[in-house]
N, C-alpha and C positions, 0 to 999 in steps of 0.2 A: 503494498499500500502506499500511499503517496503521503508524507510530512507536509501539513497543513499551516501548521503553528509549531514554532520549538522557544523554547525557554532556555535560557544559558544562564546560570547564575544571577537568575533576575531578583532582585529586591525592587518593591515597590512601600510608595509610603508617604506622610505627609508632614510637609517643614522639615524635612529631612530625618525623621522619625520612621523607621521601618513598620510595616506593618505584614509585611509575608517579605520572604528572605530566601537566599541560597535557594533556589527554586530553578530543575534543571529538569527539562520533561518535554517529549514530543507529542504531539496528538496528530493521528492520520484521520486524512481524509476518510468523511463517511461514517467515522467512529460515532457512539452514544457514550460520552464520561460525565460521571456525576460527582460534585467537588462539595467534601463533606468535613467536616471536621465542628469543632466546639465556638459558641458565639463570640468574635471576634478574632476568629483565628486567620483571616485574611481573605474570605472567600470572593466575598462581593468588591475587594480592593482586586485581585486577581481579574475577576468579568472586567473591570473598570479599565486595567490597564490594557488587556488584550483587546479592547474595542478601539482605546486608543485617547482615552479621556485620563490618562495619566501617565507621566512621563518615568521611565524607570531611573533609580536612585543609582542604580547600577547595575550590570549587567545587560542583557537585549531581549529583544523580542522579537524572532524573524517570521516573516508570512509571505516570501517572494511571490507567491501565486496569487494574492489577494490584495484587492484594492479596497480604499472605506467602503464603498458601496455591496462590496460582498460580504460583510458583516453587519445582522443585525442583532437587537442589542433590547431585551426586554427590563425593566426596572423592577424592583420592588413598588408594590403597591402604593406602599407609604409614600416614596417619591414623587407621586403625583396630585397637583393641585386638582381636587375633584371639585370645589367650589369656584373655579372660574366655569362661565356658560357653555360648555361645549358642548355639541351634538357628535352622537355617534358616530355619524359620518364623518364630522369633522377629524374627530381621531382617529378614525380606521383610514383616512386617505390622506394622512400624514404619512402613513405606508409607502404614499408615490411622488414624494417631497422629489426623491432624486430625477425623476421622469419629468414629473411638471413642471418644477422651479418655485420661489417663493411668490411670483404676480400671474400665474396663469392662474384660469378658473379649471376648474373638473369638467371635460368633457363628458358625455354620454357615454362613451364606451369607458369610460373611467368610472363613471356611477356602477355602469351594469359590473366592474369588476367588485368593487364596495359592495356591491348586493352581493354575490357570488361569495364576496369573503365571510361575509355575514352568515350565509347560509351554513356555509362548510363548518361553521362552529355554530349553528344553534340560536343563531337569533333573526331571525327575518322578521321583518316588521319593527326592528327596533332603530330604524336609521334617526329619525327625528328626538329620541330618546335623548334627554342630558345626560353625560356621565354622571353628574351628580344625584340623577334617582337609582343608578344601576345596584342590585349588592355585588357585595367582593365577585362571587360566580362569576355574575355577567360582563362584570368590570374586565376580569382576566379573558372572558372569552373574546371580547373588544381588541383587547391588547395581542392575543394571538390571529385576530384577526387583521390587524395594520401588519404582523411580519409576515402573514402570507402574501401580501400585497408588495414586501420589500422581495420576497423570492431572492435571499440574499444562500450563499453557501455556506454561511457558518451563522449560527446563531447560538448566543449565549442569554441565559433565562437566568436571572437571579430569583430564588425562591418564587418558584412558579404556580405552586401548589400551597401556600400557605393560607389560614382562612380560607379555603373553600371549602364548597360540598364534596361531596365523593362521588356522585354522577360527572360536574366539571371535570374533578380531577382525573377521571375516566376518559371521557369526551376530550381532554386534553393532552393525552396520553395516544391517542389514538392519533392525534395530528401528529405529534412529535414522531411517532410510526413511520406516520406518511413522508414524513424528511426524509428519516433514515433510507426509506425505499427509494427514497429517488436518487440517496449518493452525498446528502447533507451534511455537515459535521453540526452535533450540539452538544454543549457543556453547560450542564444544569447544576446551579447554588441547590442543595437538596438536603432537608433535614428529616426524611423518613427512610428509617432504610428498607423500609418492607418494599417501598416501591424503588430506590435505589437496586436492591437485591434480584427482581422481577424484570427490572425493564433497561436497566444500564449495565452493559456486560462492564464495562472500563468506570474505573474510580480514583480518584487523589484524596488523598487526605490529607489535611493539613493543620497545623497548630502554629502558626505564624512562620514556621521553616515545615517542608514536605515531611510527611511520617510515613507514608506507602504511595507507591503510584504501580496500579496495573490492576489486572483481572479482579472484578467485585470481591469474588469470594474468597481471595488470599490479602485484602487490602482490608475488607471489614471483621477483623478477627477481634478477640475480646482484648487481646494484647496491645494492639496497634488502636484500639480506641481508650483505655488506658493509658498508653504513650501519649497520644494526644491530650485529654483530658489533664497528665500531670504538668506537659511542657507549655499548657494554657494558663496554668496558675501561677499566681503573682510576678505578672509582666511589666517590665519597665516600660513605661510609656516615653521617658525621655532618653532611649536608648537614642546612639546614632549610628550610621550606619556601620558596621563591621564588612571587612575585606575579609575574603579567606587566604590563607598562609598555601603558594605553592611550594612545592618542592626543586 
């Protein structure tokens, strides 16, 4: 298989304080990868680095075959201001912005694609609803519809199944498997180990540093989980970037 994302001794953080560091992994094209670990272990920070929203403090991210338009990102719902008077159609239509541009209106064909995406996530008839009127599960379906329109090769999902109903989880997992069947690469931050074991063949466990990476059954061991918890206890928030010594 072809490597699509390679991380080389990568350190990411804020104000020179690392949130995740010394990460060396390669993600191959068309794989399903779960990112797990305790709260505050750098999972969301890693996705932001890969999507280009956070520059490395040290090390590097290599994606030679990808351009920015090839990567789509699903943020946590808490990062979205749902008080803004935005319609479902407007939010889903943002998935077309690279194609449409900032100032052009949506054409009839664009609106047809929005309708198709909403149908794919089970939200027929929701076009004119405001996003503030949606339940958590409905909002997540809308965000997946936006991803469908982006048609990206790599999809980065930050906690896609948090605080939503079981039926929505099942339906959205179906979309993820559809992407996988199309050869797309999916990397998802997840907390539910049952979902990880059932649906994600590959897992990265983080505790600010990598704990384990590889086949899910070899990563989600009791020993690795204990190690991750111990590594995450009593961190130093003022720690600076450290450099590995080479022989």
